[in-house]
VOBA-1610 file (N, C-alpha, C; in pm, whole numbers, padded with zeros to 5 digits, always signed):
BEGIN
Met+00969-13117-15944Met+00972-12983-15885Met+00881-12973-15763Ile+00756-13021-15783Ile+00660-13018-15672Ile+00708-13106-15558Gly+00764-13224-15594Gly+00815-13315-15492Gly+00930-13255-15414Gln+01015-13179-15479Gln+01128-13114-15412Gln+01079-13007-15315Ile+00980-12929-15359Ile+00922-12825-15271Ile+00855-12890-15151Trp+00782-12998-15178Trp+00714-13074-15072Trp+00814-13119-14966Asn+00926-13179-15011Asn+01029-13228-14918Asn+01097-13114-14844Leu+01127-13006-14916Leu+01202-12896-14858Leu+01123-12817-14755Ile+00997-12789-14785Ile+00917-12700-14700Ile+00837-12775-14594Leu+00791-12896-14626Leu+00699-12965-14536Leu+00757-13095-14477Tyr+00788-13192-14564Tyr+00822-13325-14515Tyr+00949-13328-14430Lys+01058-13272-14482Lys+01186-13279-14410Lys+01184-13203-14277Pro+01127-13081-14271Pro+01120-13013-14141Pro+01044-13092-14036Leu+00929-13150-14075Leu+00850-13228-13980Leu+00923-13355-13938Leu+00990-13420-14034Leu+01066-13541-14003Leu+01179-13510-13905Asn+01247-13398-13924Asn+01358-13360-13836Asn+01309-13323-13696Ile+01194-13257-13689Ile+01136-13226-13558Ile+01101-13355-13484Leu+01047-13453-13558Leu+01014-13582-13496Leu+01140-13650-13444Ala+01249-13643-13522Ala+01376-13704-13479Ala+01428-13635-13353Leu+01418-13503-13347Leu+01462-13430-13228Leu+01379-13468-13106Leu+01247-13481-13126Leu+01159-13517-13015Leu+01192-13656-12962Val+01211-13751-13052Val+01244-13888-13011Val+01377-13890-12935Ser+01470-13804-12976Ser+01603-13799-12912Ser+01596-13749-12769Val+01503-13654-12741Val+01498-13593-12607Val+01397-13659-12515Ile+01301-13734-12571Ile+01201-13800-12488Ile+01264-13922-12421Pro+01248-13936-12291Pro+01305-14051-12220Pro+01263-14184-12281Gly+01361-14267-12308Gly+01332-14398-12366Gly+01307-14393-12515Gly+01312-14275-12577Gly+01287-14263-12721Gly+01149-14308-12761Asp+01049-14279-12677Asp+00912-14323-12701Asp+00855-14253-12825Leu+00840-14328-12935Leu+00790-14271-13058Leu+00643-14228-13045Gly+00565-14301-12967Gly+00424-14267-12948Gly+00407-14130-12886Val+00488-14100-12783Val+00482-13969-12718Val+00525-13861-12817Ala+00628-13891-12898Ala+00676-13797-12999Ala+00567-13768-13103Val+00493-13871-13143Val+00383-13854-13237Val+00278-13759-13180Ile+00244-13778-13053Ile+00144-13694-12987Ile+00191-13549-12982Ile+00316-13528-12939Ile+00369-13392-12924Ile+00376-13322-13060Leu+00427-13391-13163Leu+00439-13330-13295Leu+00301-13298-13353Thr+00205-13388-13335Thr+00069-13363-13383Thr+00011-13238-13318Ile+00029-13225-13187Ile-00023-13109-13114Ile+00049-12981-13158Leu+00180-12988-13180Leu+00256-12871-13225Leu+00205-12821-13360Val+00182-12914-13452Val+00132-12875-13584Val-00010-12819-13573Lys-00093-12881-13491Lys-00230-12832-13474Lys-00232-12692-13412Val-00142-12668-13317Val-00133-12535-13256Val-00087-12432-13359Ala+00009-12471-13444Ala+00057-12381-13548Ala-00053-12347-13648Leu-00142-12445-13673Leu-00253-12424-13767Leu-00378-12368-13698Leu-00369-12344-13569Leu-00485-12302-13490Leu-00556-12179-13547Pro-00482-12073-13585Pro-00552-11955-13639Pro-00636-11987-13763Leu-00583-12073-13853Leu-00656-12109-13974Leu-00775-12198-13943Ser-00752-12302-13865Ser-00860-12396-13833Ser-00968-12329-13748Gln-00926-12237-13660Gln-01023-12166-13576Gln-01115-12079-13662Arg-01057-12013-13760Arg-01137-11930-13851Arg-01233-12015-13932Ser-01187-12132-13973Ser-01271-12222-14051Ser-01391-12270-13969Ile-01367-12310-13845Ile-01474-12358-13758Ile-01569-12245-13722Lys-01513-12126-13696Lys-01597-12009-13665Lys-01686-11974-13783Asn-01632-11986-13903Asn-01710-11956-14022Asn-01826-12054-14037Gln-01800-12183-14007Gln-01906-12283-14012Gln-02014-12252-13909Ala-01972-12210-13789Ala-02068-12177-13683Ala-02150-12054-13722Lys-02087-11956-13784Lys-02159-11836-13828Lys-02264-11870-13932Met-02227-11959-14026Met-02321-11999-14129Met-02443-12066-14068Lys-02423-12141-13962Lys-02534-12207-13893Lys-02623-12103-13825Leu-02561-12001-13765Leu-02638-11897-13698Leu-02717-11811-13797Leu-02668-11803-13920Leu-02736-11723-14023Leu-02849-11800-14091Glu-02866-11926-14053Glu-02966-12011-14117Glu-03107-11951-14118Pro-03159-11898-14005Pro-03294-11839-14009Pro-03307-11724-14108Glu-03206-11637-14114Glu-03210-11524-14206Glu-03205-11571-14352Met-03123-11673-14378Met-03111-11725-14514Met-03242-11793-14556Asn-03307-11860-14463Asn-03435-11924-14493Asn-03543-11821-14525Lys-03537-11705-14456Lys-03633-11598-14484Lys-03615-11545-14626Ile-03488-11534-14667Ile-03459-11486-14803Ile-03512-11584-14906Lys-03492-11715-14880Lys-03537-11817-14975Lys-03690-11821-14984Ala-03757-11794-14871Ala-03903-11803-14868Ala-03971-11671-14906Ser-03893-11568-14937Ser-03948-11436-14966Ser-04017-11428-15101Gly-03986-11522-15190Gly-04046-11518-15323Gly-03976-11424-15419Ala-03862-11368-15377Ala-03787-11276-15463Ala-03720-11354-15575Thr-03676-11280-15676Thr-03608-11343-15789Thr-03472-11396-15744Lys-03413-11483-15829Lys-03281-11539-15798Lys-03178-11429-15778Glu-03183-11328-15865Glu-03087-11219-15858Glu-03102-11142-15727Glu-03229-11115-15688Glu-03254-11041-15565Glu-03213-11125-15442Gln-03241-11255-15446Gln-03199-11342-15336Gln-03048-11344-15321Ala-02978-11351-15436Ala-02832-11351-15433Ala-02779-11221-15374Lys-02843-11111-15411Lys-02801-10979-15360Lys-02822-10971-15209Gln-02938-11016-15162Gln-02969-11012-15019Gln-02877-11104-14939Thr-02846-11219-14999Thr-02756-11314-14933Thr-02616-11255-14917Met-02566-11191-15023Met-02434-11130-15016Met-02431-11017-14914Glu-02539-10941-14906Glu-02549-10834-14805Glu-02548-10892-14664Leu-02612-11009-14649Leu-02615-11076-14519Leu-02474-11122-14480Tyr-02401-11182-14576Tyr-02264-11224-14550Tyr-02176-11105-14512Lys-02196-10994-14584Lys-02116-10874-14559Lys-02146-10815-14421Lys-02273-10817-14384Lys-02315-10762-14254Lys-02251-10838-14138Tyr-02248-10972-14150Tyr-02194-11055-14042Tyr-02049-11099-14067Lys-01986-11039-14169Lys-01845-11060-14198Lys-01810-11210-14210Thr-01883-11276-14297Thr-01857-11418-14320Thr-01857-11447-14470Asn-01802-11563-14506Asn-01793-11601-14646Asn-01808-11753-14655Pro-01905-11802-14732Pro-01927-11948-14739Pro-01811-12023-14801Phe-01724-11953-14875Phe-01613-12020-14942Phe-01481-12011-14866Ser-01477-11927-14762Ser-01351-11911-14689Ser-01311-12038-14617Gly-01411-12114-14569Gly-01382-12239-14499Gly-01310-12338-14590Cys-01355-12346-14716Cys-01290-12437-14813Cys-01146-12394-14839Leu-01124-12263-14850Leu-00990-12211-14876Leu-00896-12242-14760Leu-00946-12225-14638Leu-00864-12251-14521Leu-00829-12400-14511Val-00925-12486-14546Val-00899-12630-14544Val-00793-12666-14647Leu-00801-12607-14766Leu-00704-12634-14873Leu-00563-12590-14832Ile-00553-12482-14755Ile-00422-12435-14709Ile-00363-12533-14608Gln-00449-12586-14520Gln-00403-12678-14415Gln-00370-12817-14469Leu-00441-12859-14574Leu-00433-12996-14622Leu-00291-13044-14652Pro-00207-12967-14725Pro-00070-13015-14754Pro+00012-13039-14627Ile-00008-12953-14526Ile+00067-12968-14401Ile+00022-13094-14328Ile-00109-13117-14324Ile-00162-13234-14256Ile-00118-13362-14328Leu-00119-13360-14461Leu-00074-13476-14538Leu+00075-13502-14517Ala+00154-13394-14509Ala+00298-13410-14484Ala+00322-13475-14349Leu+00244-13433-14249Leu+00255-13491-14116Leu+00218-13639-14119Tyr+00114-13671-14195Tyr+00071-13811-14212Tyr+00185-13895-14270Tyr+00250-13845-14374Tyr+00357-13920-14440Tyr+00482-13931-14352Val+00502-13833-14266Val+00614-13843-14171Val+00594-13963-14081Phe+00473-13980-14030Phe+00444-14093-13942Phe+00437-14224-14019Leu+00403-14214-14148Leu+00394-14334-14230Leu+00530-14385-14274Lys+00621-14293-14313Lys+00750-14331-14368Lys+00869-14297-14280Gly+00846-14212-14181Gly+00958-14163-14104Gly+00990-14240-13978Ile+00931-14359-13964Ile+00956-14437-13844Ile+01103-14480-13836Lys+01159-14522-13950Lys+01301-14556-13954Lys+01377-14436-14011Phe+01441-14361-13923Phe+01506-14237-13964Phe+01628-14265-14051Asp+01630-14197-14166Asp+01741-14208-14260Asp+01829-14085-14243Ser+01957-14105-14215Ser+02048-13992-14192Ser+02054-13899-14313Gly+02025-13952-14433Gly+02027-13868-14552Gly+01911-13769-14556Ser+01806-13796-14478Ser+01690-13707-14475Ser+01696-13608-14359Leu+01795-13625-14271Leu+01808-13538-14155Leu+01906-13425-14182Tyr+01882-13313-14114Tyr+01973-13199-14126Tyr+02107-13233-14061Ser+02209-13157-14094Ser+02344-13184-14043Ser+02352-13174-13891Phe+02266-13089-13833Phe+02268-13069-13688Phe+02172-13163-13614Val+02105-13252-13689Val+02012-13347-13628Val+02067-13488-13646Ser+02083-13558-13537Ser+02137-13694-13541Ser+02024-13796-13538Val+02053-13913-13587Val+01957-14023-13577Val+01939-14056-13429Pro+01815-14062-13380Pro+01792-14091-13238Pro+01865-14217-13195Pro+01938-14211-13083Pro+02013-14329-13037Pro+01923-14446-13000Lys+01800-14413-12959Lys+01706-14520-12922Lys+01566-14482-12970Ile+01499-14575-13035Ile+01362-14555-13081Ile+01276-14667-13027Ser+01184-14633-12940Ser+01095-14733-12881Ser+00958-14728-12949Met+00917-14840-13004Met+00787-14850-13069Met+00678-14889-12971Asn+00716-14907-12844Asn+00618-14941-12741Asn+00571-14813-12672Phe+00455-14766-12713Phe+00397-14644-12658Phe+00370-14661-12508Leu+00431-14572-12427Leu+00420-14576-12281Leu+00473-14707-12223Gly+00556-14775-12301Gly+00622-14894-12251Gly+00550-15025-12273Phe+00425-15022-12323Phe+00352-15149-12337Phe+00267-15157-12463Trp+00247-15047-12535Trp+00156-15047-12649Trp+00236-15041-12778Asp+00246-15151-12849Asp+00325-15158-12971Asp+00253-15086-13085Ile+00316-14980-13139Ile+00254-14903-13247Ile+00327-14924-13380Ser+00416-15021-13384Ser+00490-15047-13508Ser+00404-15118-13612Gly+00308-15198-13564Gly+00221-15272-13655Gly+00076-15233-13637Lys-00013-15324-13672Lys-00156-15296-13662Lys-00202-15292-13517Ser-00293-15199-13488Ser-00348-15188-13353Ser-00499-15173-13363Leu-00570-15278-13325Leu-00716-15277-13335Leu-00777-15172-13242Ile-00723-15161-13120Ile-00778-15067-13022Ile-00762-14923-13071Leu-00641-14889-13118Leu-00617-14753-13167Leu-00700-14724-13292Ala-00719-14825-13377Ala-00799-14807-13498Ala-00945-14777-13460Ile-00997-14850-13359Ile-01134-14826-13312Ile-01145-14686-13253Leu-01044-14646-13174Leu-01044-14512-13116Leu-01039-14404-13224Ala-00966-14431-13332Ala-00959-14337-13443Ala-01096-14321-13508Gly-01166-14432-13527Gly-01300-14427-13584Gly-01400-14357-13493Val-01394-14388-13364Val-01486-14326-13266Val-01461-14176-13258Ser-01335-14135-13253Ser-01302-13993-13245Ser-01343-13920-13373Gln-01336-13991-13487Gln-01381-13932-13614Gln-01532-13910-13612Phe-01604-14004-13552Phe-01750-13989-13540Phe-01785-13865-13459Phe-01719-13847-13346Phe-01749-13732-13260Phe-01704-13601-13324Gln-01600-13607-13406Gln-01559-13487-13478Gln-01671-13443-13573Ala-01730-13541-13645Ala-01841-13510-13736Ala-01965-13469-13657Tyr-01984-13529-13539Tyr-02101-13500-13456Tyr-02102-13355-13408Phe-01985-13305-13368Phe-01975-13169-13315Phe-01953-13064-13425Met-01937-13109-13549Met-01918-13015-13659Met-02047-12936-13682Pro-02037-12802-13698Pro-02157-12723-13727Pro-02227-12772-13852Lys-02359-12789-13844Lys-02435-12842-13957Lys-02460-12733-14061Ala-02468-12777-14186Ala-02496-12683-14294Ala-02639-12634-14284Pro-02668-12510-14329Pro-02805-12458-14325Pro-02902-12547-14401Thr-03021-12565-14346Thr-03123-12649-14411Thr-03227-12563-14479Ala-03297-12621-14572Ala-03398-12545-14647Ala-03526-12534-14567Thr-03606-12430-14596Thr-03735-12411-14531Thr-03839-12502-14594Val-03958-12508-14530Val-04063-12594-14582Val-04108-12547-14720Gly-04110-12415-14742Gly-04157-12362-14869Gly-04047-12345-14971Ala-03936-12409-14953Ala-03824-12392-15046Ala-03856-12457-15179Lys-03787-12406-15284Lys-03808-12461-15417Lys-03742-12597-15429Lys-03775-12666-15539Lys-03729-12805-15557Lys-03578-12815-15562Asp-03513-12723-15637Asp-03367-12732-15649Asp-03299-12705-15517Glu-03361-12615-15435Glu-03305-12588-15303Glu-03324-12708-15212Ser-03440-12777-15227Ser-03465-12897-15147Ser-03365-13006-15182Leu-03334-13019-15310Leu-03236-13118-15353Leu-03099-13086-15294Gln-03067-12956-15292Gln-02939-12913-15234Gln-02934-12948-15086Ala-03045-12924-15015Ala-03052-12955-14873Ala-03042-13106-14850Ser-03106-13184-14938Ser-03100-13331-14926Ser-02957-13381-14947Phe-02887-13318-15043Phe-02748-13357-15069Phe-02661-13326-14948Ala-02683-13206-14889Ala-02605-13167-14771Ala-02632-13261-14654Lys-02761-13299-14639Lys-02797-13392-14531Lys-02733-13528-14553Ser-02732-13574-14679Ser-02670-13702-14712Ser-02520-13700-14683Met-02454-13589-14716Met-02310-13576-14689Met-02283-13578-14539Asn-02369-13509-14463Asn-02353-13507-14318Asn-02367-13647-14259Met-02464-13723-14311Met-02486-13859-14263Met-02366-13947-14294Gln-02310-13932-14414Gln-02194-14012-14452Gln-02071-13976-14368Met-02053-13846-14343Met-01940-13802-14261Met-01951-13856-14119Lys-02075-13868-14072Lys-02096-13911-13933Lys-02095-14063-13917Tyr-02152-14136-14014Tyr-02169-14279-13994Tyr-02086-14369-14086Val-02041-14317-14200Val-01964-14398-14294Val-01815-14370-14281Phe-01778-14242-14283Phe-01637-14206-14282Phe-01562-14259-14159Pro-01623-14260-14039Pro-01552-14318-13924Pro-01508-14463-13947Phe-01592-14543-14014Phe-01554-14681-14045Phe-01437-14685-14144Val-01438-14591-14240Val-01329-14582-14337Val-01198-14547-14266Val-01206-14448-14176Val-01088-14406-14099Val-01035-14521-14015Ala-01125-14592-13946Ala-01084-14705-13861Ala-01017-14814-13944Leu-01073-14842-14062Leu-01017-14946-14149Leu-00878-14907-14198Ile-00862-14781-14242Ile-00731-14735-14290Ile-00630-14735-14176Ala-00673-14685-14059Ala-00584-14678-13944Ala-00536-14817-13903Tyr-00625-14916-13914Tyr-00587-15053-13877Tyr-00492-15115-13978Arg-00517-15088-14105Arg-00436-15149-14210Arg-00297-15087-14222Val-00281-14961-14178Val-00151-14894-14192Val-00061-14926-14073Ser-00081-14858-13961Ser+00001-14884-13842Ser-00059-14815-13720Gly-00013-14857-13604Gly-00059-14797-13480Gly-00017-14651-13468Ala+00097-14615-13527Ala+00146-14477-13521Ala+00051-14383-13594Ile+00003-14425-13712Ile-00093-14346-13787Ile-00225-14337-13712Ala-00269-14448-13653Ala-00394-14448-13577Ala-00384-14352-13459Leu-00268-14352-13391Leu-00248-14263-13277Leu-00253-14118-13323Tyr-00189-14090-13435Tyr-00192-13954-13493Tyr-00336-13912-13520Trp-00416-14001-13577Trp-00554-13971-13610Trp-00636-13942-13484Val-00614-14021-13380Val-00687-14003-13254Val-00656-13867-13194Val-00528-13834-13183Val-00486-13706-13124Val-00539-13589-13206Ser-00528-13600-13337Ser-00575-13493-13427Ser-00725-13471-13411Asn-00802-13580-13407Asn-00947-13568-13393Asn-00987-13509-13259Ile-00921-13552-13152Ile-00952-13499-13019Ile-00925-13349-13013Phe-00816-13307-13075Phe-00782-13165-13078Phe-00891-13085-13150Ile-00935-13136-13265Ile-01038-13067-13344Ile-01172-13066-13270Ile-01205-13176-13203Ile-01329-13183-13125Ile-01329-13074-13018Gly-01216-13058-12950Gly-01204-12953-12848Gly-01227-12814-12908Gln-01170-12790-13025Gln-01191-12663-13095Gln-01338-12641-13127Gln-01402-12745-13180Gln-01542-12734-13221Gln-01633-12706-13103Ile-01610-12774-12990Ile-01691-12752-12870Ile-01672-12610-12820Tyr-01547-12563-12819Tyr-01517-12427-12772Tyr-01587-12322-12859Val-01576-12335-12992Val-01637-12239-13083Val-01789-12244-13073Lys-01844-12365-13060Lys-01989-12381-13050Lys-02043-12313-12925Arg-01976-12333-12813Arg-02021-12270-12689Arg-02008-12119-12696Lys-01899-12073-12757Lys-01876-11929-12769Lys-01980-11866-12861Ser-02017-11938-12968Ser-02118-11888-13062Ser-02255-11880-12995Lys-02289-11980-12915Lys-02417-11978-12843Lys-02422-11864-12744Leu-02309-11839-12677Leu-02303-11731-12580Leu-02320-11596-12650Thr-02258-11582-12766Thr-02271-11459-12844Thr-02414-11438-12890Glu-02479-11548-12931Glu-02617-11542-12978Glu-02710-11499-12864Ile-02686-11549-12743Ile-02769-11513-12628Ile-02751-11364-12593Val-02626-11318-12598Val-02596-11179-12567Val-02662-11084-12667Glu-02656-11123-12797Glu-02714-11039-12902Glu-02867-11032-12891Lys-02928-11141-12840Lys-03074-11141-12822Lys-03115-11053-12705
//
């Protein structure tokens, strides 16, 4: 049942859009089609991803106020109450980012599987009004073979993943006078940030190399798009902070 819904709502529509793109792109360049489809999906998800990034930026801006609450010496209940009032005042929610990511995840995974399995178009998976592309070129821009492993694209996927983690808003850190459990929480958050920045890029590069150049290209384009969003939101947040001061 879940597999049927997955195919009906996500996988088949994306696969058919890819087939249409390959059909109209000169030379049937699959690499160009991968880039265009990735950007189309990212643009469609822009409202959700933008809210998620904005929420992360807001949480970072609220860090001084949250640290004051933690260092106030108030009871756990009073701290929780003050924290909720702070979230309400600035119209933010620490859990909304997770919810938005969960909503986007099935779509992003479907797009991944389209590039993973949809390279050889099966007429049985295409709509009646969509034909199998007459020509499919696996040479991106005429010289870059993306049908197999691509070391350069895999490296670019890892590098772009590093910069995505680098520009990601950091989680709030604990104050010097924070309690032990809060310090442990801050240490865990710092450890996760370090892994996202220095370990995960190697994982992404390894997976991208072992799968195919098409997947690596998808990862590069996706990361660059997100980096652009993060830089835009970060600059806008700083500008807002300056104006409010």
